[in-house]
C-alpha positions in Angstrom: 20.2 -2.3 -1.9 19.1 -4.7 0.9 15.8 -6.7 1.0 14.2 -7.3 4.4 11.6 -10.1 4.3 9.2 -9.2 7.1 6.1 -10.4 8.9 3.4 -8.2 10.3 1.3 -9.7 13.1 -2.2 -8.2 13.1 -3.0 -8.9 16.8 0.1 -7.0 18.1 0.3 -4.4 15.3 4.0 -5.2 15.0 6.5 -6.3 12.4 9.6 -8.4 12.6 12.4 -9.2 10.2 12.5 -12.8 9.0 15.5 -12.6 6.7 17.7 -9.8 5.4 19.8 -10.1 2.2 21.9 -8.0 -0.2 20.1 -9.6 -3.1 16.8 -8.4 -4.5 14.0 -10.7 -3.4 10.3 -10.1 -4.0 6.7 -11.1 -3.6 6.4 -13.4 -0.6 3.6 -16.1 -0.5 2.8 -18.0 2.7 2.8 -21.8 2.3 -0.6 -23.2 3.4 1.2 -25.3 6.0 2.3 -22.1 7.7 5.9 -23.4 7.8 7.6 -21.4 5.1 7.4 -18.4 2.7 8.0 -18.5 -1.1 9.8 -15.6 -2.8 11.5 -14.9 -6.1 14.9 -13.4 -6.9 17.3 -13.4 -9.9 14.7 -15.3 -12.0 14.4 -18.2 -9.6 12.1 -19.2 -6.7 13.2 -19.8 -3.1 11.5 -21.2 0.0 12.3 -19.5 3.3 11.6 -22.0 6.2 10.4 -19.9 9.2 12.1 -22.1 11.7 15.5 -21.6 10.0 15.3 -18.7 7.6 17.4 -19.0 4.5 16.9 -18.8 0.7 16.4 -22.4 -0.3 16.2 -22.9 -4.1 13.1 -24.4 -5.6 13.7 -26.6 -8.7 11.7 -24.8 -11.5 13.2 -26.8 -14.4 13.6 -24.6 -17.5 11.8 -21.7 -15.8 14.7 -19.6 -14.8 13.3 -16.2 -15.7 10.5 -16.1 -13.1 9.0 -12.7 -12.3 7.3 -11.7 -9.0 3.9 -13.2 -9.9 3.8 -16.7 -8.3 1.7 -18.5 -5.7 1.0 -21.8 -3.9 -2.3 -23.7 -4.4 -4.7 -23.8 -1.4 -3.9 -27.5 -0.8 -0.1 -26.8 -1.0 0.4 -29.3 -3.9 1.2 -26.9 -6.8 3.0 -23.6 -7.6 1.8 -21.2 -10.2 4.6 -19.2 -11.6 5.1 -16.5 -14.3 8.1 -17.2 -16.5 9.4 -14.9 -19.3 9.9 -16.3 -22.7 10.5 -14.5 -26.1 6.8 -13.8 -26.4 6.6 -12.4 -22.9 5.5 -13.6 -19.5 3.5 -16.9 -19.4 1.8 -18.8 -16.6 2.9 -22.3 -15.7 2.0 -24.9 -13.0 4.5 -27.2 -11.3 4.6 -29.5 -8.3 5.2 -27.5 -5.1 8.2 -29.6 -4.3 9.8 -28.7 -7.6 9.8 -30.2 -11.1 9.0 -29.4 -14.7 6.4 -26.6 -15.2 3.5 -27.0 -17.6 2.0 -24.2 -19.5 -1.5 -23.1 -18.4 -2.0 -19.6 -20.0 -3.1 -19.7 -23.7 -1.1 -16.6 -24.8 1.4 -14.0 -23.7 1.9 -11.8 -21.9 0.1 -13.2 -18.9 0.9 -12.7 -15.2 -0.5 -14.9 -12.4 -2.1 -13.2 -9.3 -4.7 -15.3 -7.5 -5.9 -18.8 -6.7 -9.6 -19.5 -5.9 -10.0 -20.9 -2.4 -11.3 -24.2 -3.8 -8.1 -24.5 -5.9 -10.0 -24.8 -9.2 -9.4 -21.4 -10.8 -6.6 -19.0 -11.5 -7.0 -15.3 -11.7 -4.4 -13.3 -13.6 -3.9 -10.3 -15.8 -3.0 -10.3 -19.5 -2.9 -8.2 -22.7 -4.7 -9.7 -25.7 -4.5 -7.8 -29.0 -3.6 -4.5 -27.4 -1.5 -3.0 -24.7 -4.4 -2.8 -22.3 -4.0 -5.1 -19.2 -7.3 -6.8 -18.1 -8.3 -9.4 -15.6 -8.8 -13.0 -16.7 -9.6 -16.4 -15.1 -8.8 -19.9 -16.3 -9.5 -23.4 -14.9 -6.5 -25.1 -13.2 -7.5 -28.2 -15.2 -7.0 -26.3 -18.4 -9.5 -24.8 -20.9 -10.5 -21.4 -22.3 -9.7 -18.2 -20.4 -12.5 -15.9 -19.4 -12.0 -12.1 -19.7 -13.6 -10.2 -16.7 -12.6 -6.6 -17.4 -13.0 -4.9 -20.8 -10.3 -2.3 -21.4 -11.7 0.2 -19.0 -8.2 1.0 -17.8 -5.1 -0.8 -16.6 -6.4 -3.5 -14.2 -4.0 -5.5 -12.0 -3.5 -7.6 -8.9 -6.7 -9.8 -8.9 -7.1 -11.8 -5.6 -10.0 -13.8 -4.4 -12.1 -13.2 -1.3 -12.0 -15.8 1.5 -15.2 -17.4 0.3 -14.3 -17.2 -3.4 -17.3 -15.2 -4.4 -15.4 -11.9 -5.1 -12.3 -10.8 -6.8 -10.5 -7.7 -5.6 -8.2 -5.8 -8.0 -6.8 -2.4 -8.7 -7.7 -0.3 -11.8 -7.0 3.2 -13.0 -10.2 3.6 -15.1 -11.1 6.8 -13.2 -7.7 8.4 -13.6 -5.4 6.7 -11.1 -5.2 3.2 -9.5 -7.8 2.6 -6.9 -9.1 -0.6 -5.3 -12.1 -2.3 -7.0 -14.1 -5.4 -6.4 -16.3 -7.6 -8.6 -18.1 -10.9 -8.4 -16.0 -13.9 -9.4 -17.8 -14.0 -12.8 -16.9 -10.4 -13.5 -20.3 -8.8 -12.8 -21.1 -6.0 -10.4 -17.7 -4.2 -10.7 -17.5 -1.3 -8.2 -14.9 0.9 -6.6 -14.5 0.4 -2.9 -13.5 4.0 -2.0 -11.7 7.0 -3.5 -8.7 8.8 -2.3 -5.6 10.6 -3.7 -3.2 7.8 -3.2 -2.3 5.4 -6.0 -3.4 2.0 -4.6 -2.3 -1.4 -5.8 -2.4 -5.1 -5.0 -5.4 -5.7 -2.7 -5.2 -8.9 -0.7 -8.2 -10.2 1.3 -7.3 -12.2 4.4 -8.2 -15.9 4.5 -10.2 -15.3 7.7 -12.5 -12.9 5.8 -11.9 -10.0 8.3 -9.3 -7.8 6.6 -8.2 -6.3 3.3 -4.6 -5.3 2.8 -3.3 -3.1 0.0 -0.2 -1.0 -1.0 -0.6 2.8 -1.2 1.8 4.9 -3.4 2.1 8.7 -3.2 -0.4 10.7 -5.4 0.8 11.0 -9.0 2.8 7.8 -9.1 2.8 6.1 -12.5 2.6 2.3 -12.4 4.0 0.4 -9.4 7.7 1.1 -9.3 10.2 0.1 -6.6 12.1 2.4 -4.1 9.3 4.8 -3.3 7.8 5.8 0.0 4.8 3.5 0.3 2.3 2.5 3.0 0.7 -0.7 4.0 -3.1 -0.1 4.5 -5.3 -2.4 6.4 -9.1 -2.1 6.2 -12.3 -4.0 6.3 -13.3 -6.1 3.2 -15.8 -3.4 2.3 -13.1 -0.7 2.3 -14.1 1.0 5.5 -11.9 1.7 8.5 -8.7 2.2 6.5 -5.5 2.5 8.6 -2.0 3.1 7.4 -0.2 0.6 9.6 3.4 1.0 8.3 5.3 3.4 6.0 8.7 2.5 4.4 10.6 2.3 1.1 9.1 -0.3 -1.1 6.7 -0.8 -4.0 7.3 -3.3 -6.8 8.1 -6.6 -5.1 6.8 -5.6 -1.7 3.5 -7.6 -1.9 2.5 -8.2 -5.5 0.8 -11.6 -4.8 -1.2 -13.2 -2.0 0.8 -12.8 1.2 -1.4 -13.7 4.2 -0.7 -16.5 6.7 -3.2 -19.3 6.3 -5.2 -18.3 9.4 -5.2 -14.6 8.6 -3.3 -13.6 11.7 -0.3 -12.2 9.9 1.1 -11.3 6.4 4.5 -11.2 4.8 6.1 -8.3 2.8 9.5 -7.0 1.6 11.0 -3.7 2.8 13.8 -2.3 0.6 16.6 -0.1 1.9 
């Protein structure tokens, strides 16, 4: 298998390869400075400088079983990462330059997915007392978690709108995964649209103009790797949906926020 780390530029409707490797890498984030991407592979995190693309290890201390749910704070000072321990995945915060992670999630399993634009709140998914995956939030400063969905189905991939007022996510409460949106406090939950595809990982652009998500073939269970998938770009209200690229991908392609800081481009991983 090869992993191709790629960037799609919205203005030109074109993609370019940033880095290609024989190792499995996943889930690119774009640093708020615009200068680098952050990916995971083999349980570790790596920076990829855009001016000289290479996998540069990030010091994550004891956290050497990182999965593909990680992200950089809006001010660039912190990294949220999901590290697997005996009890399951847990969410930690650490300095963006590397260092010792500190636990932020109160229980396991928990998987990070979104950072509010003001940098004060994390959105994530977790299972508490059952196998049902729901959306939660927690203050970055620490404190109690808030449950936003209530077992209506498998919910995943929460990510904040550009102004922080909404959280987009995917949920299969109606039979298969579709894109949903709710207010940041969990109220007014509604489905954006309905189609036959299995749709995951919605990511609103920082400029507020676009919504990006990953479409799997009808009948897909979960979000596996190595399937024919499509990147779909639409308006934040779910209208004007366009399949802009089709390729082999899935798990690891864009699990977490992946837009450039100005919303002009996004990063993803193509597998082959």
